[in-house]
VEXDREN-371939 format. One line per 4 residues: number of its first residue (from 0); for each residue x, y, z of C-alpha. Coordinates in steps of 0.02 Angstrom, whole numbers, always signed. Example, Ala and Ser with C-alpha at 12.3 -4.5 7.8 and 13.67 -1.06 7.14 Angstrom:
0) +615:-225:+390 ~ +684:-53:+357
***
This chain:
0) -2524:+852:+1333 ~ -2659:+755:+1423 ~ -2730:+603:+1364 ~ -2898:+715:+1375
4) -2795:+848:+1290 ~ -2749:+706:+1143 ~ -2916:+626:+1112 ~ -2965:+819:+1070
8) -2866:+861:+951 ~ -2927:+684:+855 ~ -3083:+749:+878 ~ -3065:+918:+806
12) -2984:+857:+667 ~ -3118:+742:+634 ~ -3037:+612:+686 ~ -3081:+412:+760
16) -2987:+373:+900 ~ -2950:+222:+1034 ~ -2907:+263:+1197 ~ -2785:+117:+1276
20) -2794:+115:+1480 ~ -2696:-31:+1593 ~ -2814:-90:+1743 ~ -2833:+32:+1860
24) -2793:+166:+1750 ~ -2957:+273:+1789 ~ -3039:+247:+1591 ~ -3204:+259:+1632
28) -3145:+438:+1716 ~ -3073:+483:+1588 ~ -3245:+432:+1467 ~ -3351:+526:+1554
32) -3222:+681:+1553 ~ -3240:+664:+1359 ~ -3415:+677:+1367 ~ -3437:+833:+1477
36) -3299:+920:+1382 ~ -3432:+868:+1212 ~ -3563:+919:+1274 ~ -3491:+1097:+1326
40) -3412:+1118:+1147 ~ -3565:+1047:+1045 ~ -3696:+1069:+1155 ~ -3840:+1023:+1011
44) -3752:+875:+970 ~ -3807:+690:+1034 ~ -3718:+582:+1088 ~ -3713:+396:+1111
48) -3632:+280:+1233 ~ -3619:+90:+1241 ~ -3544:-19:+1364 ~ -3553:-205:+1402
52) -3648:-192:+1549 ~ -3788:-142:+1619 ~ -3702:-93:+1778 ~ -3586:+16:+1681
56) -3737:+110:+1583 ~ -3789:+172:+1754 ~ -3622:+222:+1820 ~ -3610:+337:+1669
60) -3787:+409:+1677 ~ -3752:+433:+1884 ~ -3609:+525:+1835 ~ -3676:+630:+1649
64) -3845:+658:+1669 ~ -3916:+767:+1482 ~ -4048:+747:+1390 ~ -3926:+748:+1234
68) -3842:+570:+1295 ~ -3902:+425:+1237 ~ -3809:+301:+1372 ~ -3837:+96:+1321
72) -3790:-85:+1309 ~ -3724:-124:+1139 ~ -3863:-232:+1100 ~ -4003:-95:+1119
76) -3939:+16:+1033 ~ -3909:-74:+891 ~ -4100:-148:+887 ~ -4143:+36:+913
80) -4067:+83:+753 ~ -4156:-52:+676 ~ -4313:-90:+749 ~ -4430:+18:+617
84) -4349:-61:+456 ~ -4440:-237:+456 ~ -4454:-259:+286 ~ -4272:-258:+271
88) -4253:-326:+423 ~ -4368:-503:+368 ~ -4266:-497:+219 ~ -4099:-496:+340
92) -4144:-641:+428 ~ -4204:-734:+263 ~ -4036:-697:+204 ~ -3943:-752:+352
96) -4057:-916:+382 ~ -3993:-976:+216 ~ -3806:-940:+243 ~ -3728:-1101:+295
100) -3564:-1015:+363 ~ -3714:-922:+473 ~ -3738:-1026:+658 ~ -3818:-915:+760
104) -3976:-876:+640 ~ -4063:-1045:+596 ~ -4232:-1137:+560 ~ -4241:-1316:+558
108) -4354:-1384:+436 ~ -4335:-1258:+308 ~ -4209:-1263:+182 ~ -4209:-1156:+113
112) -4302:-1021:+177 ~ -4425:-914:+57 ~ -4390:-723:+55 ~ -4594:-702:+107
116) -4567:-834:+270 ~ -4590:-698:+396 ~ -4703:-564:+298 ~ -4849:-616:+397
120) -4797:-583:+578 ~ -4899:-503:+683 ~ -4789:-395:+785 ~ -4643:-412:+666
124) -4464:-457:+708 ~ -4454:-441:+878 ~ -4299:-428:+1010 ~ -4297:-506:+1161
128) -4211:-598:+1283 ~ -4250:-789:+1227 ~ -4235:-806:+1024 ~ -4369:-904:+900
132) -4322:-886:+738 ~ -4475:-951:+685 ~ -4592:-819:+763 ~ -4483:-681:+705
136) -4407:-664:+895 ~ -4211:-664:+906 ~ -4114:-605:+1036 ~ -3938:-553:+1097
140) -3823:-649:+968 ~ -3948:-641:+813 ~ -3949:-448:+838 ~ -3790:-436:+813
144) -3776:-510:+672 ~ -3941:-440:+586 ~ -3881:-273:+635 ~ -3724:-292:+543
148) -3817:-368:+394 ~ -3917:-242:+403 ~ -3777:-111:+385 ~ -3688:-173:+253
152) -3829:-186:+148 ~ -3924:-21:+183 ~ -3800:+101:+196 ~ -3934:+263:+199
156) -3967:+195:+364 ~ -3772:+209:+423 ~ -3825:+399:+367 ~ -3965:+398:+474
160) -3883:+352:+619 ~ -3730:+476:+598 ~ -3850:+603:+580 ~ -3913:+573:+751
164) -3764:+547:+816 ~ -3633:+646:+800 ~ -3520:+546:+936 ~ -3532:+376:+968
168) -3404:+302:+1119 ~ -3404:+136:+1167 ~ -3338:+100:+1320 ~ -3238:-86:+1359
172) -3209:-78:+1171 ~ -3125:-247:+1192 ~ -3261:-361:+1257 ~ -3349:-290:+1071
176) -3401:-428:+954 ~ -3300:-411:+809 ~ -3483:-391:+696 ~ -3524:-231:+805
180) -3334:-139:+767 ~ -3369:-183:+582 ~ -3514:-102:+570 ~ -3428:+56:+631
184) -3281:+65:+586 ~ -3311:-18:+397 ~ -3496:-26:+350 ~ -3513:+180:+389
188) -3360:+228:+278 ~ -3483:+147:+139 ~ -3571:+337:+160 ~ -3512:+537:+122
192) -3565:+572:+301 ~ -3439:+578:+462 ~ -3460:+552:+658 ~ -3334:+540:+762
196) -3311:+347:+846 ~ -3210:+348:+998 ~ -3144:+180:+1088 ~ -3111:+157:+1264
200) -3029:-2:+1338 ~ -2898:-138:+1362 ~ -2843:-260:+1242 ~ -2754:-351:+1405
204) -2931:-389:+1475 ~ -3008:-460:+1316 ~ -3067:-624:+1406 ~ -3193:-699:+1358
208) -3220:-783:+1154 ~ -3267:-698:+1006 ~ -3219:-537:+1052 ~ -3122:-403:+948
212) -2997:-391:+1091 ~ -2872:-284:+1008 ~ -2910:-136:+850 ~ -2722:-165:+785
216) -2830:-191:+583 ~ -2913:-44:+602 ~ -2770:+78:+654 ~ -2693:+201:+561
220) -2696:+373:+495 ~ -2817:+362:+353 ~ -2969:+432:+347 ~ -3101:+339:+460
224) -2961:+208:+541 ~ -2923:+263:+738 ~ -2770:+344:+825 ~ -2724:+258:+968
228) -2711:+369:+1155 ~ -2612:+311:+1293 ~ -2661:+303:+1470 ~ -2524:+254:+1579
232) -2557:+301:+1763 ~ -2624:+161:+1888 ~ -2736:+240:+2016 ~ -2803:+70:+2076
236) -2649:-68:+2120 ~ -2504:-34:+2210 ~ -2304:-28:+2159 ~ -2263:-227:+2165
240) -2427:-255:+2093 ~ -2421:-136:+1938 ~ -2235:-183:+1906 ~ -2294:-368:+1900
244) -2431:-334:+1791 ~ -2307:-230:+1649 ~ -2220:-381:+1640 ~ -2371:-497:+1598
248) -2420:-334:+1473 ~ -2374:-396:+1262 ~ -2421:-209:+1167 ~ -2317:-97:+1218
252) -2407:+4:+1375 ~ -2298:+16:+1536 ~ -2413:+75:+1673 ~ -2319:+197:+1794
256) -2396:+286:+1968 ~ -2507:+400:+1967 ~ -2469:+557:+1997 ~ -2637:+621:+2084
260) -2604:+589:+2281 ~ -2787:+567:+2282 ~ -2778:+394:+2214 ~ -2824:+255:+2290
264) -2630:+195:+2277 ~ -2555:+331:+2358 ~ -2522:+402:+2505 ~ -2441:+543:+2591
268) -2378:+588:+2405 ~ -2300:+427:+2390 ~ -2371:+263:+2290 ~ -2403:+106:+2410
272) -2268:-27:+2395 ~ -2389:-172:+2417 ~ -2356:-343:+2456 ~ -2349:-484:+2303
276) -2323:-676:+2365 ~ -2315:-836:+2270 ~ -2370:-987:+2365 ~ -2347:-1166:+2299
280) -2370:-1336:+2366 ~ -2399:-1529:+2301 ~ -2544:-1554:+2406 ~ -2683:-1427:+2346
284) -2735:-1388:+2519 ~ -2817:-1230:+2510 ~ -2849:-1212:+2699 ~ -2676:-1226:+2729
288) -2625:-1077:+2605 ~ -2780:-972:+2707 ~ -2674:-993:+2855 ~ -2515:-961:+2794
292) -2613:-797:+2724 ~ -2694:-765:+2872 ~ -2833:-646:+2789 ~ -2984:-624:+2848
296) -3078:-730:+2707 ~ -3262:-720:+2800 ~ -3251:-517:+2738 ~ -3290:-537:+2580
300) -3299:-369:+2511 ~ -3133:-338:+2584 ~ -3048:-535:+2548 ~ -3079:-621:+2374
304) -3018:-817:+2316 ~ -3051:-836:+2122 ~ -3047:-989:+2034 ~ -3041:-1031:+1844
308) -3237:-1071:+1853 ~ -3415:-1123:+1927 ~ -3383:-1298:+1952 ~ -3225:-1275:+2069
312) -3318:-1132:+2177 ~ -3491:-1257:+2182 ~ -3428:-1354:+2315 ~ -3349:-1228:+2422
316) -3499:-1123:+2412 ~ -3643:-1264:+2445 ~ -3724:-1269:+2275 ~ -3643:-1444:+2204
320) -3798:-1508:+2173 ~ -3879:-1359:+2084 ~ -3731:-1365:+1977 ~ -3722:-1543:+1920
324) -3909:-1509:+1852 ~ -3869:-1389:+1764 ~ -3709:-1444:+1670 ~ -3651:-1615:+1721
328) -3802:-1713:+1636 ~ -3712:-1847:+1524 ~ -3909:-1911:+1490 ~ -3937:-1740:+1405
332) -3786:-1763:+1298 ~ -3838:-1941:+1254 ~ -4000:-1869:+1221 ~ -3902:-1746:+1054
336) -3815:-1894:+1027 ~ -3979:-1989:+961 ~ -4035:-1827:+889 ~ -3889:-1782:+802
340) -3899:-1970:+722 ~ -4081:-1947:+668 ~ -4027:-1781:+581 ~ -3886:-1859:+506
344) -3975:-2017:+447 ~ -4145:-1994:+417 ~ -4276:-2135:+480 ~ -4442:-2156:+385
348) -4532:-2202:+567 ~ -4618:-2038:+637 ~ -4512:-2033:+805 ~ -4626:-1874:+875
352) -4750:-1999:+943 ~ -4649:-2119:+1038 ~ -4542:-2121:+1178 ~ -4374:-2080:+1224
356) -4349:-2254:+1238 ~ -4452:-2331:+1105 ~ -4338:-2209:+983 ~ -4156:-2298:+1045
360) -4234:-2450:+1037 ~ -4292:-2425:+859 ~ -4131:-2375:+819 ~ -4037:-2503:+861
364) -4149:-2636:+811 ~ -4041:-2727:+670 ~ -3885:-2654:+700 ~ -3717:-2707:+764
368) -3549:-2675:+799 ~ -3499:-2498:+726 ~ -3670:-2444:+677 ~ -3738:-2515:+872
372) -3620:-2393:+947 ~ -3676:-2249:+849 ~ -3834:-2253:+945 ~ -3764:-2325:+1095
376) -3720:-2174:+1252 ~ -3551:-2139:+1256 ~ -3435:-2205:+1389 ~ -3423:-2058:+1480
380) -3625:-2057:+1454 ~ -3634:-2245:+1501 ~ -3550:-2195:+1661 ~ -3663:-2069:+1720
384) -3826:-2164:+1670 ~ -3786:-2315:+1805 ~ -3758:-2182:+1932 ~ -3933:-2129:+1877
388) -4049:-2276:+1845 ~ -4195:-2182:+1934 ~ -4154:-2010:+1814 ~ -4132:-2117:+1659
392) -4284:-2217:+1670 ~ -4385:-2042:+1706 ~ -4315:-1979:+1524 ~ -4316:-2137:+1422
396) -4512:-2125:+1474 ~ -4525:-1963:+1433 ~ -4603:-1902:+1261 ~ -4451:-1883:+1126
400) -4538:-1737:+1047 ~ -4567:-1654:+1218 ~ -4365:-1727:+1279 ~ -4289:-1674:+1118
404) -4333:-1498:+1172 ~ -4262:-1497:+1339 ~ -4118:-1392:+1380 ~ -4013:-1363:+1519
408) -3848:-1238:+1525 ~ -3744:-1175:+1666 ~ -3788:-999:+1612 ~ -3979:-1048:+1646
412) -3921:-1058:+1838 ~ -3780:-924:+1841 ~ -3806:-779:+1747 ~ -3818:-632:+1852
416) -3837:-463:+1701 ~ -3963:-385:+1758 ~ -4011:-203:+1743 ~ -4007:-179:+1911
420) -3964:-248:+2063 ~ -4173:-223:+2099 ~ -4216:-307:+1929 ~ -4226:-487:+1894
424) -4290:-478:+1728 ~ -4251:-373:+1618 ~ -4167:-397:+1455 ~ -3997:-510:+1453
428) -4025:-619:+1610 ~ -4000:-785:+1544 ~ -4082:-872:+1686 ~ -4228:-988:+1658
432) -4398:-952:+1720 ~ -4381:-1092:+1892 ~ -4218:-1017:+1940 ~ -4289:-822:+1914
436) -4450:-871:+2041 ~ -4322:-951:+2160 ~ -4186:-782:+2140 ~ -4354:-675:+2165
440) -4425:-778:+2332 ~ -4245:-769:+2410 ~ -4240:-575:+2367 ~ -4382:-578:+2454
444) -4328:-678:+2614 ~ -4166:-579:+2608 ~ -4233:-414:+2610 ~ -4351:-471:+2759
448) -4193:-539:+2840 ~ -4087:-349:+2841 ~ -4246:-253:+2879 ~ -4270:-169:+2730
452) -4466:-183:+2750 ~ -4513:-61:+2627 ~ -4410:-136:+2475 ~ -4468:-297:+2534
456) -4660:-247:+2546 ~ -4630:-191:+2354 ~ -4555:-351:+2309 ~ -4677:-458:+2383
460) -4835:-519:+2314 ~ -4934:-496:+2506 ~ -5099:-423:+2470 ~ -5141:-406:+2644
464) -5201:-263:+2736 ~ -5075:-230:+2841 ~ -5135:-55:+2943 ~ -5193:-204:+3082
468) -5084:-286:+3202 ~ -5150:-437:+3190 ~ -5121:-444:+2984 ~ -4945:-393:+3010
472) -4914:-506:+3158 ~ -4972:-645:+3011 ~ -4868:-581:+2882 ~ -4717:-582:+3009
476) -4772:-783:+3079 ~ -4772:-837:+2864 ~ -4597:-725:+2827 ~ -4509:-813:+2963
480) -4567:-981:+2931 ~ -4470:-963:+2761 ~ -4319:-872:+2836 ~ -4309:-1031:+2932
484) -4293:-1127:+2799 ~ -4217:-1302:+2888 ~ -4212:-1441:+2779 ~ -4351:-1387:+2672
488) -4352:-1441:+2484 ~ -4373:-1317:+2370 ~ -4511:-1368:+2309 ~ -4585:-1373:+2469
492) -4526:-1181:+2497 ~ -4612:-1138:+2316 ~ -4775:-1203:+2397 ~ -4754:-1105:+2520
496) -4720:-961:+2488 ~ -4874:-984:+2372 ~ -4989:-1026:+2509 ~ -4949:-887:+2610
500) -4948:-735:+2458 ~ -4793:-693:+2464 ~ -4720:-766:+2317 ~ -4866:-800:+2194
504) -4820:-946:+2065 ~ -4870:-874:+1912 ~ -4888:-929:+1738 ~ -4701:-927:+1658
508) -4641:-1038:+1841 ~ -4813:-1172:+1776 ~ -4753:-1186:+1585 ~ -4575:-1205:+1640
512) -4630:-1349:+1766 ~ -4727:-1411:+1608 ~ -4616:-1372:+1474 ~ -4451:-1458:+1554
516) -4524:-1558:+1670 ~ -4357:-1636:+1687 ~ -4278:-1519:+1740 ~ -4403:-1454:+1872
520) -4438:-1623:+1958 ~ -4245:-1615:+2005 ~ -4219:-1434:+2063 ~ -4369:-1460:+2164
524) -4316:-1610:+2253 ~ -4133:-1479:+2319 ~ -4137:-1400:+2477 ~ -4191:-1228:+2471
528) -4046:-1188:+2570 ~ -3943:-1228:+2422 ~ -4020:-1099:+2328 ~ -3985:-974:+2474
532) -3793:-1030:+2466 ~ -3807:-1005:+2271 ~ -3892:-828:+2303 ~ -3765:-767:+2419
536) -3632:-805:+2300 ~ -3699:-742:+2150 ~ -3743:-565:+2259 ~ -3543:-568:+2301
540) -3578:-593:+2472 ~ -3464:-752:+2479 ~ -3250:-759:+2462 ~ -3264:-845:+2316
544) -3270:-768:+2126 ~ -3220:-838:+1947 ~ -3106:-757:+1870 ~ -3205:-692:+1755
548) -3335:-619:+1858 ~ -3211:-523:+1959 ~ -3171:-429:+1817 ~ -3209:-223:+1840
552) -3195:-276:+2015 ~ -3068:-232:+2161 ~ -3041:-293:+2329 ~ -2899:-255:+2455
556) -2832:-437:+2487 ~ -2845:-548:+2309 ~ -2798:-768:+2326 ~ -2775:-818:+2115
560) -2796:-1011:+2116 ~ -2690:-1056:+1953 ~ -2766:-1230:+1906 ~ -2749:-1316:+1771
564) -2871:-1443:+1765 ~ -2881:-1509:+1591 ~ -2951:-1357:+1527 ~ -2934:-1325:+1338
568) -2931:-1122:+1348 ~ -2829:-1103:+1495 ~ -2659:-1175:+1540 ~ -2550:-1083:+1669
572) -2386:-1199:+1647 ~ -2379:-1133:+1445 ~ -2405:-949:+1532 ~ -2242:-971:+1642
576) -2147:-1075:+1525 ~ -2190:-940:+1367 ~ -2270:-1085:+1253 ~ -2258:-996:+1104
580) -2321:-1160:+1003 ~ -2479:-1137:+1112 ~ -2493:-950:+1071 ~ -2691:-944:+1079
584) -2691:-1038:+1263 ~ -2536:-930:+1315 ~ -2624:-793:+1271 ~ -2782:-786:+1360
588) -2704:-893:+1518 ~ -2603:-711:+1504 ~ -2743:-612:+1521 ~ -2845:-702:+1626
592) -2713:-715:+1751 ~ -2667:-509:+1717 ~ -2860:-472:+1752 ~ -2853:-564:+1921
596) -2672:-486:+1980 ~ -2747:-300:+1955 ~ -2887:-325:+2052 ~ -2776:-317:+2229
600) -2802:-149:+2300 ~ -2648:-193:+2443 ~ -2582:-388:+2445 ~ -2612:-513:+2311
604) -2546:-691:+2342 ~ -2541:-818:+2194 ~ -2556:-1009:+2234 ~ -2495:-1149:+2111
608) -2519:-1337:+2139 ~ -2375:-1430:+2115 ~ -2276:-1320:+1990 ~ -2100:-1377:+1871
612) -1952:-1324:+1921 ~ -1968:-1194:+1754 ~ -2150:-1114:+1838 ~ -2060:-1074:+1986
616) -1885:-996:+1923 ~ -2022:-866:+1818 ~ -2109:-865:+1973 ~ -1946:-796:+2047
620) -1932:-676:+1906 ~ -2076:-631:+1931 ~ -2123:-591:+2104 ~ -1942:-605:+2173
624) -1836:-741:+2260 ~ -1931:-684:+2421 ~ -2093:-678:+2369 ~ -2106:-864:+2331
628) -2141:-966:+2448 ~ -2143:-1179:+2441 ~ -2289:-1230:+2576 ~ -2212:-1400:+2583
632) -2140:-1533:+2498 ~ -2181:-1528:+2287 ~ -2147:-1717:+2207
***
């Protein structure tokens, strides 16, 4: 019996199911085939299909176009089901805001939140890409928590969803928040009506925090529980790579080669052998590693170097200054230290009309010893301040209330979730409005450089009459000036593009410049070519990627850099030495390594700097002695 036949055996018997398939097994193909057959057997039934990314939504929609199929992200699906029940939403939002253990929904300065707090909102509770709880605006994290509570409190809403959708399929289930699974498999059981819930995914590829990972608590033969169907064939990886991947799995799923001769890993009726190599040295010299491999690392479509974090890539990919601004600012850490101190030790005076420096000095008054230490910068913060005296002066001179609202996070710089490759502003992206503007500007430049003139003209704000030769020449001269950016700063390019009418400064950018002046003033001094380097990296046009970002992709050649640089969540020494006493770190490290290894379609190389003998012994066990290479003497 094929896995599709097994799934339909469960469907015909009214049972929820789980399709478990390893990397490269063709889970999306199976999902699409299941949807097609469900439509064929139930032509009038509505089907909901949820997945983790907008790219996956687009892919499924393109493979199966049908009026009864509703494909969306999980967040959008849940919001669409609850958004019309404003009375219930407001009551549940108040309830969550008043619960101490619910961290994602809080209203500063309002305790307790009264039941009628949201009653006078002109537009009711809204779901947007940012959250303003006090104004009734929720974002991604809040919509999950709110949906969980609403479906628990009002079971009839579950009935309405089940009436509407006889089939609900969740793709990449392992990346789903626990609350979402609870809605479908616990809250939906509170009513008599029934539908079919199907999950598709791979527990070994659960590499994001606070996700369900496995469905172990919901598997079983009782009504409402899920029955597992395993998809064991591997269509992507050559033999040596999927056999290595099998050694990493801990859930009993063992992959075998595909029986489909058209599969990418098959040639002339046989599975490709592939190449795997474990390289090590004491020096940490990645150039030496690349020289040994002799791959073409300039071909970013076929070859990738995978690092654990963006920070490890920023310098290699030439956007280190931007990364430092968004991820290394210890002055903002100190600001949070001061805010937390005032919150925990309320003051009788009003800091809102004072500068940050005045607040700090006021807090220090009369304090000595431990009390003084609590309001002074921590050692690492002090080191950062000494190296950035001018920036610290800017912070000290800012109004405390304004400065207290300054917020930076690397996701504002690096997040690339968007509806499709042409849409930079849809719900889901965490980019701030400065980076969005810069990204749009660079997209316009890139389209012109790559002779995609129709898309370029659609993307630009240019209003000239291009019917005239002189006007076309004028536009060409202007865009050429932006292409030849040289050492111009981000500020100069923003202004030039605005003056030329090519990418106008809008209200969102103006507000960002005003409200986030501390960040804005730093970014605009950076050379624009750094932004261009960041753009190329995020668009996948460099040889570099993080190990998380590569999930769902595949390349001919993959080099994995195993770095143990003091990460709290990962330790590859623990992985190779099977430190079961460090179970959570071991599990995270195993999964991220599994995902990295299974990206390779032809050749896989793993580099480990200065491994212990125990690590080398395990590498010999996993890769084979002939595939473990010492590039230089270890300590």
